[in-house]
N, C-alpha and C positions, 0 to 999 in steps of 0.2 A: 896912477894907481890902478892895479889890475882888478878885474872882477872876480869874486869868489864864486864857488858853485852855488851857494845859497842865494846870492844876489842875482845870478843869472836865472834862477827858477822863480824869482819874485819875492815879494815881502811876505813874511810870516803873518797869518791871520789867526789860526787856531790848530789844535791837535785833537784828532779823534782816534783813540787807540794808537796804533803804530803809524797812522797816516797823518800827513800835515796838509792843511789847506793854505795855499799860497796864491797871492794876487799880483799879477803884472800890471803896472800902471805905466802907460806910455803917453807921450804928449800928442794931443789931438786925435787919439784913437780910443775906442771903448776898452774898458779894463777886461782882462781875461783872468779867470779863476781856475786853478788846477788842483787836482788831488795828487800829492807827491808822496812816494815812499823812498826814503833816504834822499837821493838827489835826482830821482827819475820820476817823470810824470806817469801816473797810472791811468788817470782819466782827465778829461777836459779838452778844450776850454769850455767854461761855462760863463754865462752872462752875469750871474749873481752868486753870492756866497751861500745862500740857503740851499740852492740847487746842488752845489758842490758838497755841502754837508750831508744831504740826503744820500747822494751817491757814495760818499765815503763810508757811511754807515752800512750801505748795501754791500760794498766791497769787503768790509770787515766781516759781515755775516757770511759771505761766500768764501772768505779766506783768500782773497786775491792779494798777491804781493808781486812786486817786480822781480822777475827772474832774468838774469843775464843770459842764461842758456835756456832758450825756449824749445 
């Protein structure tokens, strides 16, 4: 069974505005938490979910989105 784009970016934790918080859990490694817009990581990796939520709120206030053409 092939991996989908969502499973590659991690398990869904919560949504803040248009950003999602996703957590990658790997065997015998610490978890990584990312702030994701659509299927692209905007910020991270973070060590805990609370830190990622604070950064996601900051990104929304600043209007940061993923842009394919930078």
